N, C-alpha and C positions, 0 to 999 in steps of 0.2 A: 818821251816815247810811251805810249800807252800799250800795254800787253793785253792782247785778247784773251778773255777767259773762256774756257771751254764749258759748256753746259751739258751735263750728262743727259743723254736721251732718256725720256721717260719710258718706262715699260709699258707695253700695250695693256689696256684694261680688259680683263677677262669677265665675260658675261656668261652666266650659266644658270642651270636649274637642277634641282635635285627633288627626289620624291619626298613628299611631306609625310611625317608620321606623328603620332600622338605627342611626342616630345616637342614638336614645333608649335603646338597650340599657344603657349605663352608668347611666342615670338609674333604670331599673327594677332593675337589679342592686343599686344602693345601697339602694333602698327594700326589696327583698326581704329584706335582712338585718336589718331593724328588728324588735325583739321583738314588737310588736303586730301585725306582718305575718307573722311566722314561726309564730304561733299558728295561722294558717289555711293558711299556705304554708310547711310545715315543712322542705322541702328546697329552699332557694334556688338551688342550683346546677342541679339537676334542672329546676326551674320555668324558669330562664333559658334553659337549652338548648332546652326546648320552645317557649318564646316565640320565640327565635331561629330555630328550624327552621321554624315555621309563619308567621313574619313575611312578609307579602305574599302568602300563600296566597289562593285565590279564595273559600273558604268561611268563613274566619275573619277577623273584623275586629278590629283592636287600636288602642287609643287611649291617649293620655296625658291624664289628667284635669288640669284647671288651676283654680286659685283665684286671682283677680286677675292673670292672666297668668303665674303661677308654677306650675311643674310640681309637682303634688301627689299624683298616683297613677296608676293603670294600670287599664284596662278591656279585657276581651276579650268579644266578642259572637260566638257561633258556633252551628252546628247542634247540637242535643242528640242524642246518640248512644245513649240508653238508660239503663239504671240506673247509679248511681254506682259507682265503683270505689275501691279503697284504703280510707282511713279512713271514708269515707262509706258504703261497702258494709257496714261492720259495724253501721250504724244500722238498727234494726228498722223504724222509721217515718221515711221521708225523703221530702221533697216531690218529689224527681226520680225516684222509683221507677217511676212510670207516666206519663211525660209525654204531653201531647195531641199529636196530629199537627200538624206545623209548628212545634213548640216550638224556641225557640232560648235557649241559655243566656247569661246575663250573670254574669260573675265580675269582681270588682274588688277593689282595696285602695286605701286613702288612705295614703300614706307621709308621714313627717315628723311627729314628735310635736307640732309646733306647730299641725298641722291637726286633730288628734284632739280630740274632745270639745267642739267648737265649732258643732256643727250642720251641718257641711259635707256629711256623708253624705247625709241626706235631700234636701238642695238639689242635690247632684250627681246623684242618682237622678232627680229631677224633670227636670233638664236633659237627661239621658241618654234618658229616656222621651219627652221632647218631641222630641228629635232622631230617635228611632226612628220615631215616628208622623208626623213631618213628611215622611217618606219618604227622608230622606238615607241611611238604612241599608236601604232597601228592605224595610220591615217589614209591608207590606200584609197578607200571608198568614202572618204568624208571630206567635207568642205568646211574648213574653219571660218567661223563668223566672229567678228569682234564687235561688241556693242559699245555705243559711245558712252 
């Protein structure tokens, strides 16, 4: 006779975000150098300088994304200032070309290869949008836009 083994139910994964501070710059710096991040953020040094320069500014909000309380990524939520520049400006059809009034941009990355390909991206986006529309980021008159 074979005895059935009980398998403990796994605890639900907690996806969250917390305000980013200067002490988080080394975390972001480490993640910016990862190959799957540099595909979209090709100049890690320039990106880190920009993040550090704008940290704490009134118009731009920056967050560390968390998965089960572990630092897992970076998010910036800021006013949209018109058509894309750099590599995106080369694209003939880009969703940010003609943003609606009140649009705000969302840009993010998930760092750490162990977090990639496990369905965290959509779950984190859901958490972020819930946070936006709960009013924590004062989103009443804004339309979030996510760049590819």
